[in-house]
C-alpha positions as CSV (number, residue, x, y, z in Angstrom):
1,M,124.1,74.9,113.6
2,K,121.9,78.0,113.1
3,I,118.7,77.8,111.3
4,I,119.0,80.8,109.0
5,K,115.2,81.3,108.7
6,N,114.7,81.7,112.4
7,H,117.9,83.7,113.0
8,Y,117.0,86.2,110.4
9,L,113.4,86.7,111.5
10,F,114.6,87.1,115.0
11,L,117.4,89.5,114.0
12,S,115.2,91.5,111.7
13,L,113.0,92.5,114.7
14,L,116.0,93.5,116.9
15,C,115.1,90.8,119.5
16,L,111.6,92.2,119.8
17,T,109.0,89.4,119.8
18,L,106.8,90.7,117.0
19,I,106.5,88.2,114.2
20,I,106.2,84.4,114.6
21,A,106.6,81.5,117.0
22,F,109.8,79.6,116.2
23,L,109.9,75.9,115.5
24,Y,113.6,75.5,115.9
25,I,116.0,76.9,118.6
26,D,119.3,78.6,118.0
27,K,121.4,80.8,120.3
28,G,119.5,83.9,119.3
29,V,116.1,82.4,119.9
30,T,117.2,80.8,123.2
31,W,118.4,84.3,124.3
32,Q,115.1,85.7,123.3
33,K,113.2,83.2,125.5
34,E,115.4,84.0,128.4
35,L,114.9,87.7,127.8
36,D,111.1,87.3,127.7
37,N,111.2,85.5,131.1
38,S,113.5,88.2,132.7
39,S,112.3,91.2,134.6
40,P,110.9,94.2,132.7
41,E,113.7,96.3,134.1
42,L,116.4,94.0,132.7
43,R,114.7,93.8,129.3
44,N,114.4,97.5,129.1
45,N,118.0,98.0,130.1
46,I,119.2,95.6,127.4
47,H,117.0,97.2,124.7
48,F,118.2,100.7,125.8
49,K,121.8,99.5,125.6
50,L,121.2,98.0,122.2
51,G,119.7,101.3,121.1
52,T,122.8,103.3,122.3
53,E,125.1,100.9,120.4
54,L,123.1,101.3,117.2
55,K,123.2,105.1,117.6
56,Q,127.0,104.9,117.5
57,S,127.2,102.5,114.5
58,V,124.1,103.2,112.3
59,N,123.8,106.6,110.5
60,L,120.3,106.9,109.2
61,D,121.3,109.9,107.1
62,Q,123.6,107.7,105.0
63,N,121.6,104.7,104.0
64,D,122.8,104.7,100.4
65,I,126.4,103.7,101.1
66,Y,126.9,100.0,100.0
67,I,129.6,97.6,101.1
68,A,128.7,94.8,98.7
69,L,126.5,93.8,95.8
70,I,125.0,90.3,95.9
71,N,123.5,89.5,92.4
72,N,120.7,92.1,92.2
73,E,120.7,92.9,95.9
74,H,122.9,95.2,97.9
75,I,124.2,95.3,101.5
76,S,124.3,98.8,102.8
77,Q,126.8,100.0,105.3
78,N,124.0,100.6,107.8
79,E,122.7,97.1,107.4
80,W,126.1,95.7,108.0
81,Q,126.6,97.8,111.1
82,Y,123.1,96.9,112.3
83,N,123.8,93.2,112.0
84,K,127.3,93.4,113.5
85,T,126.2,95.5,116.4
86,F,123.4,93.1,117.2
87,E,125.6,90.0,117.0
88,V,128.4,91.6,119.1
89,M,126.0,92.8,121.8
90,K,124.2,89.5,121.9
91,S,127.5,87.7,122.4
92,K,128.5,90.1,125.2
93,E,125.3,89.7,127.1
94,R,125.6,85.9,127.0
95,N,129.4,85.7,127.4
96,W,129.8,84.0,124.0
97,S,132.7,84.5,121.7
98,A,131.8,87.2,119.3
99,P,131.5,86.1,115.6
100,N,134.1,87.6,113.3
101,N,133.4,89.9,110.3
102,E,133.6,87.0,107.9
103,T,131.0,84.9,109.7
104,I,128.6,87.8,110.0
105,F,129.1,88.8,106.3
106,N,128.6,85.3,105.1
107,E,125.3,85.0,106.9
108,I,124.1,88.3,105.3
109,V,125.2,87.0,101.9
110,E,123.1,83.9,102.3
111,R,120.0,85.9,103.3
112,K,120.5,88.2,100.3
113,L,120.8,85.3,97.9
114,I,117.5,84.0,99.3
115,V,115.9,87.4,98.8
116,D,117.2,87.6,95.3
117,K,115.8,84.2,94.5
118,A,112.5,85.1,96.1
119,K,112.1,88.1,93.8
120,Q,112.8,85.9,90.8
121,T,110.2,83.4,91.7
122,G,107.4,85.7,92.9
123,L,107.9,85.0,96.6
124,Y,108.8,88.5,97.6
125,P,105.9,90.3,99.4
126,N,103.9,92.8,97.5
127,K,103.1,96.3,98.7
128,D,99.8,95.2,100.4
129,E,101.6,92.5,102.4
130,I,104.4,94.9,103.5
131,D,101.9,97.6,104.4
132,K,99.9,95.2,106.4
133,F,102.9,94.1,108.3
134,I,104.0,97.7,109.0
135,K,100.5,98.5,110.2
136,E,100.7,95.6,112.7
137,Q,104.1,96.8,113.9
138,K,102.8,100.3,114.5
139,I,100.1,99.0,116.7
140,L,102.5,96.8,118.7
141,M,105.0,99.6,119.1
142,K,102.5,101.7,121.0
143,S,102.3,99.2,123.8
144,N,105.7,97.6,123.8
145,Q,108.0,99.0,126.4
146,D,111.0,97.1,124.9
147,I,110.6,99.0,121.6
148,Q,110.3,102.3,123.4
149,S,113.5,101.6,125.4
150,L,115.2,100.7,122.1
151,L,114.1,103.9,120.5
152,N,115.1,106.0,123.5
153,G,118.6,104.5,123.5
154,W,118.8,105.0,119.7
155,M,117.4,108.5,120.0
156,I,115.1,108.0,116.9
157,T,111.4,108.3,116.4
158,E,109.0,105.5,115.6
159,A,108.7,106.8,112.0
160,E,112.5,106.8,111.6
161,Y,112.7,103.2,113.0
162,I,109.9,102.0,110.6
163,N,111.6,103.7,107.6
164,F,114.9,102.0,108.5
165,M,113.3,98.6,109.2
166,Q,110.9,98.5,106.2
167,E,113.2,96.7,103.7
168,I,114.6,94.4,106.4
169,W,111.0,93.4,107.4
170,A,110.1,92.8,103.7
171,D,113.2,90.7,103.2
172,S,112.3,88.7,106.3
173,I,108.9,87.9,104.9
174,A,110.5,86.8,101.6
175,I,112.8,84.5,103.4
176,E,109.9,83.0,105.4
177,K,108.1,82.4,102.1
178,W,111.2,80.8,100.5
179,Y,111.6,78.3,103.3
180,D,107.8,77.5,103.3
181,N,107.8,77.0,99.5
182,I,111.2,75.6,98.8
183,I,112.5,73.8,101.9
184,I,109.6,72.5,103.8
185,P,107.9,70.7,100.9
186,Q,111.0,68.6,100.4
187,I,111.0,67.2,103.9
188,N,109.3,63.9,104.5
189,T,106.4,64.7,106.9
190,T,106.9,61.4,108.7
191,L,110.1,62.9,110.2
192,L,107.9,65.2,112.3
193,E,107.7,62.3,114.8
194,D,111.4,62.7,115.4
195,L,112.3,66.4,115.9
196,N,116.1,65.7,115.7
197,A,115.7,63.8,112.4
198,Y,113.5,66.5,111.1
199,E,115.9,69.2,112.0
200,E,118.8,67.3,110.4
201,E,116.9,66.9,107.1
202,Y,115.8,70.5,107.3
203,T,119.4,71.6,107.7
204,R,120.6,69.2,104.9
205,I,118.1,70.5,102.4
206,T,118.7,74.1,103.4
207,N,122.4,73.8,102.9
208,L,121.9,72.1,99.5
209,E,119.6,74.8,98.3
210,L,121.9,77.5,99.5
211,S,124.8,75.8,97.8
212,K,122.9,76.0,94.5
213,L,122.4,79.7,95.0
214,K,126.0,80.3,95.9
215,D,127.2,78.4,92.8
216,N,125.7,81.0,90.5
217,A,126.2,84.0,92.7
218,K,127.9,87.2,91.7
219,I,129.4,88.9,94.8
220,I,131.2,92.2,94.6
221,I,132.8,93.9,97.6
222,T,132.8,97.7,97.1
223,D,135.6,100.1,98.1
224,E,133.6,100.9,101.2
225,G,133.4,97.2,102.0
226,N,137.1,96.8,101.5
227,D,137.7,99.8,103.8
228,L,135.8,97.9,106.5
229,G,137.9,94.8,106.0
230,I,135.0,92.8,104.5
231,L,136.0,89.4,103.0
232,Y,134.0,86.7,101.4
233,K,135.0,83.1,101.0
């Protein structure tokens, strides 16, 4: 089972190792570790290929088209295409079965519900936190060839990339805070001696808290979402 916290932080950075060390391992993180240990040429090729795929699916000039509303949050068509492109390519590279639209959409919905709750409870990052994170990314981007390969494939500038990623980065920080403040404190620290038991409890509590968020959720699929065949169950 995926640990949503890790999956989203990993996804939000387009498989570029720019944020935190992961405590738990899912397919995405395993792939990242293998990628880190591969040759620079292979990594560059994968990031360039990802960039070319994003160029075909994400239109930065149309970032205000929404496919769904999740409580007070929205899912833009670009965010949907971004997530779908990443998941499909990751599956191709690892010879996995690609997730269907429903699976991808449900994961985005869960993340948006967490973000919505984070905003209600004061866990969403403030401007200073977001600016600090962006500043760190700008420094890393200058020396990271993987990022440059991604941008070359996508045919966008660093400024365009940062502008597109800013909200995704902010959401990822909020999700990190939600887990640290809502999930982690509920876990018995004695379970740290048994990683499997800790992960089981982590997953159980996460699913319970997500279930609470879903019970009161208002989810609306827009006409644009319907046109893309988006379904939510």
